[in-house]
N, CA, C and O atoms as a Maestro MAE file, in Angstrom:
{
 s_m_m2io_version
 :::
 2.0.0
}

f_m_ct {
 s_m_title
 :::
 protein
 m_atom[320] {
  # First column is atom index #
  i_m_mmod_type
  r_m_x_coord
  r_m_y_coord
  r_m_z_coord
  i_m_residue_number
  s_m_chain_name
  s_m_pdb_residue_name
  s_m_pdb_atom_name
  i_m_atomic_number
  :::
  1 25 -172.363 24.274 260.453 1 A "MET " " N  " 7
  2 3 -172.779 25.256 261.424 1 A "MET " " CA " 6
  3 2 -172.610 26.641 260.798 1 A "MET " " C  " 6
  4 15 -171.526 27.011 260.346 1 A "MET " " O  " 8
  5 25 -173.695 27.385 260.786 2 A "GLU " " N  " 7
  6 3 -173.705 28.709 260.166 2 A "GLU " " CA " 6
  7 2 -173.523 29.770 261.247 2 A "GLU " " C  " 6
  8 15 -174.101 29.662 262.328 2 A "GLU " " O  " 8
  9 25 -172.731 30.780 260.961 3 A "VAL " " N  " 7
  10 3 -172.533 31.896 261.891 3 A "VAL " " CA " 6
  11 2 -173.176 33.127 261.265 3 A "VAL " " C  " 6
  12 15 -172.874 33.480 260.125 3 A "VAL " " O  " 8
  13 25 -174.068 33.781 262.019 4 A "VAL " " N  " 7
  14 3 -174.717 35.002 261.535 4 A "VAL " " CA " 6
  15 2 -174.566 36.086 262.594 4 A "VAL " " C  " 6
  16 15 -174.475 35.797 263.787 4 A "VAL " " O  " 8
  17 25 -174.541 37.346 262.140 5 A "ASN " " N  " 7
  18 3 -174.463 38.432 263.114 5 A "ASN " " CA " 6
  19 2 -175.861 38.758 263.644 5 A "ASN " " C  " 6
  20 15 -176.857 38.298 263.085 5 A "ASN " " O  " 8
  21 25 -175.938 39.535 264.699 6 A "THR " " N  " 7
  22 3 -177.222 39.799 265.351 6 A "THR " " CA " 6
  23 2 -178.197 40.506 264.415 6 A "THR " " C  " 6
  24 15 -179.392 40.214 264.445 6 A "THR " " O  " 8
  25 25 -177.717 41.420 263.594 7 A "HIS " " N  " 7
  26 3 -178.609 42.125 262.672 7 A "HIS " " CA " 6
  27 2 -179.227 41.137 261.677 7 A "HIS " " C  " 6
  28 15 -180.432 41.172 261.431 7 A "HIS " " O  " 8
  29 25 -178.401 40.262 261.111 8 A "GLU " " N  " 7
  30 3 -178.904 39.269 260.173 8 A "GLU " " CA " 6
  31 2 -179.873 38.310 260.867 8 A "GLU " " C  " 6
  32 15 -180.870 37.896 260.275 8 A "GLU " " O  " 8
  33 25 -179.580 37.958 262.119 9 A "ALA " " N  " 7
  34 3 -180.461 37.053 262.857 9 A "ALA " " CA " 6
  35 2 -181.830 37.688 263.068 9 A "ALA " " C  " 6
  36 15 -182.853 37.015 262.940 9 A "ALA " " O  " 8
  37 25 -181.857 38.984 263.391 10 A "LYS " " N  " 7
  38 3 -183.145 39.671 263.570 10 A "LYS " " CA " 6
  39 2 -183.895 39.767 262.246 10 A "LYS " " C  " 6
  40 15 -185.112 39.591 262.202 10 A "LYS " " O  " 8
  41 25 -183.172 40.043 261.180 11 A "THR " " N  " 7
  42 3 -183.792 40.220 259.877 11 A "THR " " CA " 6
  43 2 -184.341 38.918 259.309 11 A "THR " " C  " 6
  44 15 -185.393 38.913 258.670 11 A "THR " " O  " 8
  45 25 -183.632 37.812 259.539 12 A "HIS " " N  " 7
  46 3 -183.978 36.525 258.924 12 A "HIS " " CA " 6
  47 2 -184.353 35.462 259.951 12 A "HIS " " C  " 6
  48 15 -184.080 34.280 259.743 12 A "HIS " " O  " 8
  49 25 -184.968 35.865 261.045 13 A "LEU " " N  " 7
  50 3 -185.271 34.916 262.118 13 A "LEU " " CA " 6
  51 2 -186.144 33.759 261.644 13 A "LEU " " C  " 6
  52 15 -185.889 32.612 262.013 13 A "LEU " " O  " 8
  53 25 -187.156 34.028 260.844 14 A "SER " " N  " 7
  54 3 -188.037 32.952 260.363 14 A "SER " " CA " 6
  55 2 -187.256 31.907 259.568 14 A "SER " " C  " 6
  56 15 -187.464 30.708 259.756 14 A "SER " " O  " 8
  57 25 -186.368 32.341 258.690 15 A "ARG " " N  " 7
  58 3 -185.562 31.403 257.908 15 A "ARG " " CA " 6
  59 2 -184.629 30.619 258.814 15 A "ARG " " C  " 6
  60 15 -184.450 29.415 258.633 15 A "ARG " " O  " 8
  61 25 -184.036 31.297 259.787 16 A "LEU " " N  " 7
  62 3 -183.125 30.611 260.701 16 A "LEU " " CA " 6
  63 2 -183.861 29.553 261.520 16 A "LEU " " C  " 6
  64 15 -183.320 28.477 261.777 16 A "LEU " " O  " 8
  65 25 -185.082 29.854 261.926 17 A "ILE " " N  " 7
  66 3 -185.871 28.874 262.677 17 A "ILE " " CA " 6
  67 2 -186.175 27.660 261.811 17 A "ILE " " C  " 6
  68 15 -186.113 26.528 262.291 17 A "ILE " " O  " 8
  69 25 -186.500 27.880 260.553 18 A "GLU " " N  " 7
  70 3 -186.732 26.748 259.641 18 A "GLU " " CA " 6
  71 2 -185.475 25.893 259.504 18 A "GLU " " C  " 6
  72 15 -185.549 24.665 259.494 18 A "GLU " " O  " 8
  73 25 -184.317 26.555 259.399 19 A "ASP " " N  " 7
  74 3 -183.055 25.820 259.297 19 A "ASP " " CA " 6
  75 2 -182.806 24.982 260.545 19 A "ASP " " C  " 6
  76 15 -182.374 23.833 260.459 19 A "ASP " " O  " 8
  77 25 -183.083 25.570 261.702 20 A "VAL " " N  " 7
  78 3 -182.874 24.871 262.969 20 A "VAL " " CA " 6
  79 2 -183.832 23.690 263.088 20 A "VAL " " C  " 6
  80 15 -183.446 22.632 263.584 20 A "VAL " " O  " 8
  81 25 -185.068 23.857 262.641 21 A "GLN " " N  " 7
  82 3 -186.038 22.759 262.693 21 A "GLN " " CA " 6
  83 2 -185.583 21.576 261.857 21 A "GLN " " C  " 6
  84 15 -185.920 20.432 262.164 21 A "GLN " " O  " 8
  85 25 -184.820 21.841 260.802 22 A "SER " " N  " 7
  86 3 -184.346 20.749 259.951 22 A "SER " " CA " 6
  87 2 -183.048 20.143 260.475 22 A "SER " " C  " 6
  88 15 -182.471 19.271 259.825 22 A "SER " " O  " 8
  89 25 -182.582 20.590 261.631 23 A "GLY " " N  " 7
  90 3 -181.425 19.967 262.264 23 A "GLY " " CA " 6
  91 2 -180.134 20.772 262.228 23 A "GLY " " C  " 6
  92 15 -179.131 20.348 262.802 23 A "GLY " " O  " 8
  93 25 -180.139 21.917 261.569 24 A "ARG " " N  " 7
  94 3 -178.920 22.733 261.529 24 A "ARG " " CA " 6
  95 2 -178.735 23.479 262.839 24 A "ARG " " C  " 6
  96 15 -179.691 23.683 263.587 24 A "ARG " " O  " 8
  97 25 -177.521 23.879 263.107 25 A "GLU " " N  " 7
  98 3 -177.195 24.670 264.289 25 A "GLU " " CA " 6
  99 2 -176.700 26.026 263.817 25 A "GLU " " C  " 6
  100 15 -175.881 26.105 262.901 25 A "GLU " " O  " 8
  101 25 -177.189 27.091 264.434 26 A "ILE " " N  " 7
  102 3 -176.829 28.451 264.040 26 A "ILE " " CA " 6
  103 2 -176.121 29.121 265.220 26 A "ILE " " C  " 6
  104 15 -176.594 29.054 266.355 26 A "ILE " " O  " 8
  105 25 -174.994 29.763 264.946 27 A "ILE " " N  " 7
  106 3 -174.286 30.544 265.951 27 A "ILE " " CA " 6
  107 2 -174.565 32.013 265.661 27 A "ILE " " C  " 6
  108 15 -174.396 32.471 264.531 27 A "ILE " " O  " 8
  109 25 -174.991 32.747 266.679 28 A "ILE " " N  " 7
  110 3 -175.240 34.180 266.528 28 A "ILE " " CA " 6
  111 2 -174.053 34.916 267.147 28 A "ILE " " C  " 6
  112 15 -173.670 34.667 268.291 28 A "ILE " " O  " 8
  113 25 -173.482 35.829 266.359 29 A "ALA " " N  " 7
  114 3 -172.276 36.535 266.789 29 A "ALA " " CA " 6
  115 2 -172.539 38.038 266.879 29 A "ALA " " C  " 6
  116 15 -173.363 38.592 266.151 29 A "ALA " " O  " 8
  117 25 -171.821 38.667 267.782 30 A "ARG " " N  " 7
  118 3 -171.847 40.130 267.897 30 A "ARG " " CA " 6
  119 2 -170.408 40.600 267.712 30 A "ARG " " C  " 6
  120 15 -169.506 40.189 268.442 30 A "ARG " " O  " 8
  121 25 -170.216 41.453 266.739 31 A "ALA " " N  " 7
  122 3 -168.881 41.957 266.403 31 A "ALA " " CA " 6
  123 2 -167.931 40.805 266.099 31 A "ALA " " C  " 6
  124 15 -166.749 40.854 266.441 31 A "ALA " " O  " 8
  125 25 -168.471 39.746 265.438 32 A "GLY " " N  " 7
  126 3 -167.638 38.629 265.035 32 A "GLY " " CA " 6
  127 2 -167.358 37.601 266.119 32 A "GLY " " C  " 6
  128 15 -166.699 36.595 265.857 32 A "GLY " " O  " 8
  129 25 -167.851 37.837 267.345 33 A "LYS " " N  " 7
  130 3 -167.610 36.905 268.441 33 A "LYS " " CA " 6
  131 2 -168.900 36.149 268.765 33 A "LYS " " C  " 6
  132 15 -169.941 36.772 268.973 33 A "LYS " " O  " 8
  133 25 -168.847 34.831 268.811 34 A "PRO " " N  " 7
  134 3 -170.049 34.042 269.111 34 A "PRO " " CA " 6
  135 2 -170.615 34.390 270.489 34 A "PRO " " C  " 6
  136 15 -169.885 34.454 271.478 34 A "PRO " " O  " 8
  137 25 -171.931 34.614 270.530 35 A "VAL " " N  " 7
  138 3 -172.572 34.931 271.815 35 A "VAL " " CA " 6
  139 2 -173.750 34.009 272.127 35 A "VAL " " C  " 6
  140 15 -174.159 33.905 273.284 35 A "VAL " " O  " 8
  141 25 -174.301 33.336 271.109 36 A "ALA " " N  " 7
  142 3 -175.458 32.468 271.342 36 A "ALA " " CA " 6
  143 2 -175.478 31.357 270.309 36 A "ALA " " C  " 6
  144 15 -174.927 31.479 269.215 36 A "ALA " " O  " 8
  145 25 -176.133 30.270 270.694 37 A "ARG " " N  " 7
  146 3 -176.288 29.126 269.789 37 A "ARG " " CA " 6
  147 2 -177.774 28.850 269.643 37 A "ARG " " C  " 6
  148 15 -178.480 28.700 270.640 37 A "ARG " " O  " 8
  149 25 -178.251 28.782 268.414 38 A "LEU " " N  " 7
  150 3 -179.654 28.509 268.118 38 A "LEU " " CA " 6
  151 2 -179.756 27.052 267.683 38 A "LEU " " C  " 6
  152 15 -179.223 26.664 266.643 38 A "LEU " " O  " 8
  153 25 -180.452 26.246 268.496 39 A "VAL " " N  " 7
  154 3 -180.589 24.816 268.214 39 A "VAL " " CA " 6
  155 2 -182.048 24.418 268.345 39 A "VAL " " C  " 6
  156 15 -182.846 25.129 268.956 39 A "VAL " " O  " 8
  157 25 -182.394 23.263 267.759 40 A "ARG " " N  " 7
  158 3 -183.757 22.751 267.829 40 A "ARG " " CA " 6
  159 2 -184.094 22.395 269.269 40 A "ARG " " C  " 6
  160 15 -183.272 21.831 269.991 40 A "ARG " " O  " 8
  161 25 -185.302 22.728 269.673 41 A "TYR " " N  " 7
  162 3 -185.780 22.427 271.014 41 A "TYR " " CA " 6
  163 2 -186.143 20.953 271.106 41 A "TYR " " C  " 6
  164 15 -186.913 20.449 270.288 41 A "TYR " " O  " 8
  165 25 -185.604 20.273 272.081 42 A "GLU " " N  " 7
  166 3 -185.913 18.871 272.343 42 A "GLU " " CA " 6
  167 2 -186.503 18.791 273.742 42 A "GLU " " C  " 6
  168 15 -185.771 18.936 274.721 42 A "GLU " " O  " 8
  169 25 -187.817 18.562 273.863 43 A "PRO " " N  " 7
  170 3 -188.419 18.515 275.195 43 A "PRO " " CA " 6
  171 2 -187.864 17.355 276.016 43 A "PRO " " C  " 6
  172 15 -187.591 16.278 275.484 43 A "PRO " " O  " 8
  173 25 -187.703 17.584 277.293 44 A "ASP " " N  " 7
  174 3 -187.253 16.530 278.189 44 A "ASP " " CA " 6
  175 2 -188.372 15.525 278.365 44 A "ASP " " C  " 6
  176 15 -189.501 15.888 278.692 44 A "ASP " " O  " 8
  177 25 -188.058 14.276 278.149 45 A "MET " " N  " 7
  178 3 -189.040 13.217 278.350 45 A "MET " " CA " 6
  179 2 -188.927 12.746 279.796 45 A "MET " " C  " 6
  180 15 -187.849 12.344 280.235 45 A "MET " " O  " 8
  181 25 -190.028 12.792 280.534 46 A "PRO " " N  " 7
  182 3 -189.942 12.338 281.921 46 A "PRO " " CA " 6
  183 2 -189.638 10.843 281.972 46 A "PRO " " C  " 6
  184 15 -190.157 10.061 281.176 46 A "PRO " " O  " 8
  185 25 -188.806 10.471 282.904 47 A "LYS " " N  " 7
  186 3 -188.475 9.060 283.066 47 A "LYS " " CA " 6
  187 2 -189.620 8.374 283.784 47 A "LYS " " C  " 6
  188 15 -190.099 8.836 284.819 47 A "LYS " " O  " 8
  189 25 -190.049 7.252 283.206 48 A "ARG " " N  " 7
  190 3 -191.106 6.474 283.833 48 A "ARG " " CA " 6
  191 2 -190.468 5.381 284.673 48 A "ARG " " C  " 6
  192 15 -189.610 4.644 284.188 48 A "ARG " " O  " 8
  193 25 -190.879 5.271 285.921 49 A "PRO " " N  " 7
  194 3 -190.286 4.236 286.766 49 A "PRO " " CA " 6
  195 2 -190.709 2.848 286.296 49 A "PRO " " C  " 6
  196 15 -191.864 2.631 285.929 49 A "PRO " " O  " 8
  197 25 -189.766 1.917 286.311 50 A "LEU " " N  " 7
  198 3 -190.069 0.552 285.926 50 A "LEU " " CA " 6
  199 2 -190.989 -0.082 286.954 50 A "LEU " " C  " 6
  200 15 -190.854 0.153 288.155 50 A "LEU " " O  " 8
  201 25 -191.914 -0.878 286.477 51 A "GLY " " N  " 7
  202 3 -192.798 -1.614 287.372 51 A "GLY " " CA " 6
  203 2 -193.937 -0.799 287.943 51 A "GLY " " C  " 6
  204 15 -194.540 -1.201 288.938 51 A "GLY " " O  " 8
  205 25 -194.248 0.338 287.338 52 A "ILE " " N  " 7
  206 3 -195.282 1.212 287.893 52 A "ILE " " CA " 6
  207 2 -196.661 0.537 287.900 52 A "ILE " " C  " 6
  208 15 -197.503 0.862 288.736 52 A "ILE " " O  " 8
  209 25 -196.893 -0.401 286.971 53 A "ALA " " N  " 7
  210 3 -198.194 -1.083 286.908 53 A "ALA " " CA " 6
  211 2 -198.102 -2.530 287.401 53 A "ALA " " C  " 6
  212 15 -198.982 -3.345 287.124 53 A "ALA " " O  " 8
  213 25 -197.038 -2.835 288.127 54 A "ARG " " N  " 7
  214 3 -196.855 -4.205 288.603 54 A "ARG " " CA " 6
  215 2 -198.070 -4.641 289.435 54 A "ARG " " C  " 6
  216 15 -198.511 -3.929 290.337 54 A "ARG " " O  " 8
  217 25 -198.590 -5.814 289.110 55 A "GLY " " N  " 7
  218 3 -199.735 -6.354 289.841 55 A "GLY " " CA " 6
  219 2 -201.077 -5.870 289.318 55 A "GLY " " C  " 6
  220 15 -202.117 -6.357 289.762 55 A "GLY " " O  " 8
  221 25 -201.081 -4.926 288.385 56 A "GLN " " N  " 7
  222 3 -202.332 -4.381 287.863 56 A "GLN " " CA " 6
  223 2 -202.677 -4.950 286.486 56 A "GLN " " C  " 6
  224 15 -203.803 -4.792 286.014 56 A "GLN " " O  " 8
  225 25 -201.722 -5.602 285.849 57 A "VAL " " N  " 7
  226 3 -201.928 -6.108 284.504 57 A "VAL " " CA " 6
  227 2 -201.648 -7.608 284.494 57 A "VAL " " C  " 6
  228 15 -200.645 -8.069 285.038 57 A "VAL " " O  " 8
  229 25 -202.549 -8.359 283.868 58 A "THR " " N  " 7
  230 3 -202.300 -9.787 283.691 58 A "THR " " CA " 6
  231 2 -202.451 -10.116 282.212 58 A "THR " " C  " 6
  232 15 -203.309 -9.562 281.524 58 A "THR " " O  " 8
  233 25 -201.617 -11.017 281.738 59 A "ILE " " N  " 7
  234 3 -201.676 -11.459 280.356 59 A "ILE " " CA " 6
  235 2 -202.127 -12.906 280.381 59 A "ILE " " C  " 6
  236 15 -201.477 -13.759 280.986 59 A "ILE " " O  " 8
  237 25 -203.235 -13.177 279.726 60 A "HIS " " N  " 7
  238 3 -203.818 -14.515 279.738 60 A "HIS " " CA " 6
  239 2 -202.887 -15.494 279.043 60 A "HIS " " C  " 6
  240 15 -202.152 -15.118 278.130 60 A "HIS " " O  " 8
  241 25 -202.917 -16.735 279.469 61 A "GLU " " N  " 7
  242 3 -202.018 -17.751 278.914 61 A "GLU " " CA " 6
  243 2 -202.267 -18.027 277.429 61 A "GLU " " C  " 6
  244 15 -201.388 -18.568 276.757 61 A "GLU " " O  " 8
  245 25 -203.432 -17.672 276.906 62 A "THR " " N  " 7
  246 3 -203.737 -17.890 275.485 62 A "THR " " CA " 6
  247 2 -203.461 -16.645 274.630 62 A "THR " " C  " 6
  248 15 -203.882 -16.575 273.476 62 A "THR " " O  " 8
  249 25 -202.764 -15.685 275.195 63 A "PHE " " N  " 7
  250 3 -202.503 -14.408 274.510 63 A "PHE " " CA " 6
  251 2 -201.872 -14.609 273.132 63 A "PHE " " C  " 6
  252 15 -202.251 -13.930 272.177 63 A "PHE " " O  " 8
  253 25 -200.923 -15.527 273.018 64 A "ASP " " N  " 7
  254 3 -200.204 -15.737 271.759 64 A "ASP " " CA " 6
  255 2 -200.860 -16.759 270.836 64 A "ASP " " C  " 6
  256 15 -200.321 -17.049 269.768 64 A "ASP " " O  " 8
  257 25 -201.998 -17.307 271.219 65 A "ASP " " N  " 7
  258 3 -202.674 -18.281 270.365 65 A "ASP " " CA " 6
  259 2 -203.180 -17.609 269.088 65 A "ASP " " C  " 6
  260 15 -203.473 -16.414 269.091 65 A "ASP " " O  " 8
  261 25 -203.284 -18.373 267.996 66 A "PRO " " N  " 7
  262 3 -203.804 -17.791 266.748 66 A "PRO " " CA " 6
  263 2 -205.240 -17.278 266.931 66 A "PRO " " C  " 6
  264 15 -206.005 -17.805 267.739 66 A "PRO " " O  " 8
  265 25 -205.577 -16.256 266.175 67 A "LEU " " N  " 7
  266 3 -206.936 -15.704 266.225 67 A "LEU " " CA " 6
  267 2 -207.911 -16.649 265.538 67 A "LEU " " C  " 6
  268 15 -207.521 -17.407 264.650 67 A "LEU " " O  " 8
  269 25 -209.173 -16.608 265.944 68 A "PRO " " N  " 7
  270 3 -210.176 -17.374 265.208 68 A "PRO " " CA " 6
  271 2 -210.207 -16.878 263.757 68 A "PRO " " C  " 6
  272 15 -209.948 -15.700 263.510 68 A "PRO " " O  " 8
  273 25 -210.518 -17.753 262.797 69 A "PRO " " N  " 7
  274 3 -210.447 -17.374 261.373 69 A "PRO " " CA " 6
  275 2 -211.254 -16.134 261.022 69 A "PRO " " C  " 6
  276 15 -210.784 -15.309 260.238 69 A "PRO " " O  " 8
  277 25 -212.465 -15.970 261.580 70 A "ASP " " N  " 7
  278 3 -213.267 -14.786 261.224 70 A "ASP " " CA " 6
  279 2 -212.623 -13.503 261.720 70 A "ASP " " C  " 6
  280 15 -212.679 -12.481 261.037 70 A "ASP " " O  " 8
  281 25 -212.016 -13.540 262.888 71 A "VAL " " N  " 7
  282 3 -211.353 -12.344 263.430 71 A "VAL " " CA " 6
  283 2 -210.094 -12.041 262.614 71 A "VAL " " C  " 6
  284 15 -209.832 -10.885 262.282 71 A "VAL " " O  " 8
  285 25 -209.316 -13.079 262.292 72 A "ALA " " N  " 7
  286 3 -208.115 -12.902 261.487 72 A "ALA " " CA " 6
  287 2 -208.446 -12.275 260.139 72 A "ALA " " C  " 6
  288 15 -207.727 -11.394 259.666 72 A "ALA " " O  " 8
  289 25 -209.543 -12.733 259.515 73 A "GLN " " N  " 7
  290 3 -209.948 -12.168 258.229 73 A "GLN " " CA " 6
  291 2 -210.372 -10.715 258.376 73 A "GLN " " C  " 6
  292 15 -210.139 -9.910 257.474 73 A "GLN " " O  " 8
  293 25 -210.990 -10.370 259.495 74 A "ALA " " N  " 7
  294 3 -211.387 -8.981 259.729 74 A "ALA " " CA " 6
  295 2 -210.170 -8.064 259.797 74 A "ALA " " C  " 6
  296 15 -210.262 -6.876 259.489 74 A "ALA " " O  " 8
  297 25 -209.029 -8.623 260.204 75 A "PHE " " N  " 7
  298 3 -207.773 -7.850 260.260 75 A "PHE " " CA " 6
  299 2 -206.957 -7.980 258.976 75 A "PHE " " C  " 6
  300 15 -205.819 -7.516 258.911 75 A "PHE " " O  " 8
  301 25 -207.542 -8.615 257.950 76 A "GLY " " N  " 7
  302 3 -206.887 -8.660 256.651 76 A "GLY " " CA " 6
  303 2 -206.049 -9.896 256.409 76 A "GLY " " C  " 6
  304 15 -205.311 -9.949 255.425 76 A "GLY " " O  " 8
  305 25 -206.141 -10.901 257.281 77 A "ASP " " N  " 7
  306 3 -205.387 -12.132 257.076 77 A "ASP " " CA " 6
  307 2 -206.014 -12.914 255.920 77 A "ASP " " C  " 6
  308 15 -207.196 -13.255 255.966 77 A "ASP " " O  " 8
  309 25 -205.231 -13.190 254.901 78 A "THR " " N  " 7
  310 3 -205.736 -13.910 253.724 78 A "THR " " CA " 6
  311 2 -205.160 -15.316 253.628 78 A "THR " " C  " 6
  312 15 -205.276 -15.953 252.581 78 A "THR " " O  " 8
  313 25 -204.539 -15.816 254.703 79 A "SER " " N  " 7
  314 3 -203.883 -17.123 254.642 79 A "SER " " CA " 6
  315 2 -204.852 -18.286 254.719 79 A "SER " " C  " 6
  316 15 -204.471 -19.416 254.415 79 A "SER " " O  " 8
  317 25 -206.108 -18.043 255.122 80 A "SER " " N  " 7
  318 3 -207.038 -19.173 255.219 80 A "SER " " CA " 6
  319 2 -207.946 -19.273 254.028 80 A "SER " " C  " 6
  320 15 -208.784 -20.172 253.964 80 A "SER " " O  " 8
  :::
 }
 m_bond[319] {
  # First column is bond index #
  i_m_from
  i_m_to
  i_m_order
  :::
  1 1 2 1
  2 2 3 1
  3 3 4 2
  4 3 5 1
  5 5 6 1
  6 6 7 1
  7 7 8 2
  8 7 9 1
  9 9 10 1
  10 10 11 1
  11 11 12 2
  12 11 13 1
  13 13 14 1
  14 14 15 1
  15 15 16 2
  16 15 17 1
  17 17 18 1
  18 18 19 1
  19 19 20 2
  20 19 21 1
  21 21 22 1
  22 22 23 1
  23 23 24 2
  24 23 25 1
  25 25 26 1
  26 26 27 1
  27 27 28 2
  28 27 29 1
  29 29 30 1
  30 30 31 1
  31 31 32 2
  32 31 33 1
  33 33 34 1
  34 34 35 1
  35 35 36 2
  36 35 37 1
  37 37 38 1
  38 38 39 1
  39 39 40 2
  40 39 41 1
  41 41 42 1
  42 42 43 1
  43 43 44 2
  44 43 45 1
  45 45 46 1
  46 46 47 1
  47 47 48 2
  48 47 49 1
  49 49 50 1
  50 50 51 1
  51 51 52 2
  52 51 53 1
  53 53 54 1
  54 54 55 1
  55 55 56 2
  56 55 57 1
  57 57 58 1
  58 58 59 1
  59 59 60 2
  60 59 61 1
  61 61 62 1
  62 62 63 1
  63 63 64 2
  64 63 65 1
  65 65 66 1
  66 66 67 1
  67 67 68 2
  68 67 69 1
  69 69 70 1
  70 70 71 1
  71 71 72 2
  72 71 73 1
  73 73 74 1
  74 74 75 1
  75 75 76 2
  76 75 77 1
  77 77 78 1
  78 78 79 1
  79 79 80 2
  80 79 81 1
  81 81 82 1
  82 82 83 1
  83 83 84 2
  84 83 85 1
  85 85 86 1
  86 86 87 1
  87 87 88 2
  88 87 89 1
  89 89 90 1
  90 90 91 1
  91 91 92 2
  92 91 93 1
  93 93 94 1
  94 94 95 1
  95 95 96 2
  96 95 97 1
  97 97 98 1
  98 98 99 1
  99 99 100 2
  100 99 101 1
  101 101 102 1
  102 102 103 1
  103 103 104 2
  104 103 105 1
  105 105 106 1
  106 106 107 1
  107 107 108 2
  108 107 109 1
  109 109 110 1
  110 110 111 1
  111 111 112 2
  112 111 113 1
  113 113 114 1
  114 114 115 1
  115 115 116 2
  116 115 117 1
  117 117 118 1
  118 118 119 1
  119 119 120 2
  120 119 121 1
  121 121 122 1
  122 122 123 1
  123 123 124 2
  124 123 125 1
  125 125 126 1
  126 126 127 1
  127 127 128 2
  128 127 129 1
  129 129 130 1
  130 130 131 1
  131 131 132 2
  132 131 133 1
  133 133 134 1
  134 134 135 1
  135 135 136 2
  136 135 137 1
  137 137 138 1
  138 138 139 1
  139 139 140 2
  140 139 141 1
  141 141 142 1
  142 142 143 1
  143 143 144 2
  144 143 145 1
  145 145 146 1
  146 146 147 1
  147 147 148 2
  148 147 149 1
  149 149 150 1
  150 150 151 1
  151 151 152 2
  152 151 153 1
  153 153 154 1
  154 154 155 1
  155 155 156 2
  156 155 157 1
  157 157 158 1
  158 158 159 1
  159 159 160 2
  160 159 161 1
  161 161 162 1
  162 162 163 1
  163 163 164 2
  164 163 165 1
  165 165 166 1
  166 166 167 1
  167 167 168 2
  168 167 169 1
  169 169 170 1
  170 170 171 1
  171 171 172 2
  172 171 173 1
  173 173 174 1
  174 174 175 1
  175 175 176 2
  176 175 177 1
  177 177 178 1
  178 178 179 1
  179 179 180 2
  180 179 181 1
  181 181 182 1
  182 182 183 1
  183 183 184 2
  184 183 185 1
  185 185 186 1
  186 186 187 1
  187 187 188 2
  188 187 189 1
  189 189 190 1
  190 190 191 1
  191 191 192 2
  192 191 193 1
  193 193 194 1
  194 194 195 1
  195 195 196 2
  196 195 197 1
  197 197 198 1
  198 198 199 1
  199 199 200 2
  200 199 201 1
  201 201 202 1
  202 202 203 1
  203 203 204 2
  204 203 205 1
  205 205 206 1
  206 206 207 1
  207 207 208 2
  208 207 209 1
  209 209 210 1
  210 210 211 1
  211 211 212 2
  212 211 213 1
  213 213 214 1
  214 214 215 1
  215 215 216 2
  216 215 217 1
  217 217 218 1
  218 218 219 1
  219 219 220 2
  220 219 221 1
  221 221 222 1
  222 222 223 1
  223 223 224 2
  224 223 225 1
  225 225 226 1
  226 226 227 1
  227 227 228 2
  228 227 229 1
  229 229 230 1
  230 230 231 1
  231 231 232 2
  232 231 233 1
  233 233 234 1
  234 234 235 1
  235 235 236 2
  236 235 237 1
  237 237 238 1
  238 238 239 1
  239 239 240 2
  240 239 241 1
  241 241 242 1
  242 242 243 1
  243 243 244 2
  244 243 245 1
  245 245 246 1
  246 246 247 1
  247 247 248 2
  248 247 249 1
  249 249 250 1
  250 250 251 1
  251 251 252 2
  252 251 253 1
  253 253 254 1
  254 254 255 1
  255 255 256 2
  256 255 257 1
  257 257 258 1
  258 258 259 1
  259 259 260 2
  260 259 261 1
  261 261 262 1
  262 262 263 1
  263 263 264 2
  264 263 265 1
  265 265 266 1
  266 266 267 1
  267 267 268 2
  268 267 269 1
  269 269 270 1
  270 270 271 1
  271 271 272 2
  272 271 273 1
  273 273 274 1
  274 274 275 1
  275 275 276 2
  276 275 277 1
  277 277 278 1
  278 278 279 1
  279 279 280 2
  280 279 281 1
  281 281 282 1
  282 282 283 1
  283 283 284 2
  284 283 285 1
  285 285 286 1
  286 286 287 1
  287 287 288 2
  288 287 289 1
  289 289 290 1
  290 290 291 1
  291 291 292 2
  292 291 293 1
  293 293 294 1
  294 294 295 1
  295 295 296 2
  296 295 297 1
  297 297 298 1
  298 298 299 1
  299 299 300 2
  300 299 301 1
  301 301 302 1
  302 302 303 1
  303 303 304 2
  304 303 305 1
  305 305 306 1
  306 306 307 1
  307 307 308 2
  308 307 309 1
  309 309 310 1
  310 310 311 1
  311 311 312 2
  312 311 313 1
  313 313 314 1
  314 314 315 1
  315 315 316 2
  316 315 317 1
  317 317 318 1
  318 318 319 1
  319 319 320 2
  :::
 }
}
């Protein structure tokens, strides 16, 4: 964790942002006392409710069956 004063933070903001993007944490201090923490932004991922598509999706009973040979070859299968 790097500590920089406000003047240095203003002068080198672009470099500090690059450091933060790579996972480092920067503390900004005024008169030697920490006043702010510069960290990478992590967007909040909305929680998806379980079962939201219940009853709307069906999986056919042959879903896991092997593909026909011509289709398998189209996907790069070289076992046949």
